[in-house]
Structures are given as C-alpha cells and as structure tokens.
C-alpha positions, 0 to 999 in steps of 0.5 A: 576203627577209625578211617585213618587207621585203616588207610595207614595199615594198607600203605604199610603193606604196600611199603613192604612190597616195594622194599621186597621188589627193590631188594630183588631188582637192585642186584640185577641192576648192579650186575647189568651195570657191571656188564656194561662196564666190562663191555666198554673195557673190552671195546677199548682194549679191542681198539687198542689192539687195532691201533697196535697192529696198524702201528706195527704194520706202518713200522714194518713197511718202513723197513724198521728192524724187527725189534722196533716193529714189535716194540712199537706195536706193544707200546700201543697194545693193551697189557699182556698182548702178543705181537706176531710179525710176518712178511708175505711177499711184498706185504707185512702182516702184524697180528696183535692178540690180548686177553680182554680185561675182566673176570676170568669167566668172561675171558675173551681173546681180542685180536686185530690184524693189519697189513701194509705194503713194504716200501722196498717193493715200491722203490724197486718197482715190483709188486707195488701200485702204479 
C-alpha cells in the first residue's frame, strides 16, 4: 500500500466520527435554542402582566368605573389573562395572571400585582401622604 492510501483511510474514519458526534449534538442544540426562545417569550409575557397591573391600578386610583379598569388592564395584558380588582381601605389592588406561552408541559402561571392609592382618599385628606 502506498503512503497516501493509508492517510486517506484514516481520515475517512474520523469523518464518520465527526458525523456521529454532530448527529448527537444537533438535537441537543435545537432543544436548547427552543428553551431559550420559550424563556424569552415567558419573560415578555411577565412584563406584560406587570404593565397591565400597573395600568389597571392607575385607572382604579383615578376612580374609573370597574369595567374601565378591567378593560384597561386586559388591553395591556397577554392573551387569556385574568384580572382581579379590589379595594382595601384607601388602596386599589389589581392582580393580573396569565398562562405562560409555550407547550403545555412547561405551563406556568405568570402573576403580577400593583397597588395604587385612591385619589378620593387624597382629596378628602384621610389616609393619604401629607
């Protein structure tokens, strides 16, 4: 056998090994990338929940009607979000919860809450800051 033939045969075996390693690594990389995309989508939905709760609390603090408060919060919230509005003394509390986007197996419930001082307590002078 000539020297060149032996060298080619050696590289052919290594090429096969690289192909096998790539076949094992590619699915892992795809799953990792999908996990990153899901995490980014969940983080975005969480930010939407926070914004929706804040928007609803501001509307409630201005003494907007209940339906307007809920509509304002839902407009800023992710799809399928639930909005709860409650008054506790001089504070309005708005809670927003929504399912995280993605496969059902990774289902998380995202939650956010915002509290705002009711303007009518400030005007009347009771319970508000000086």
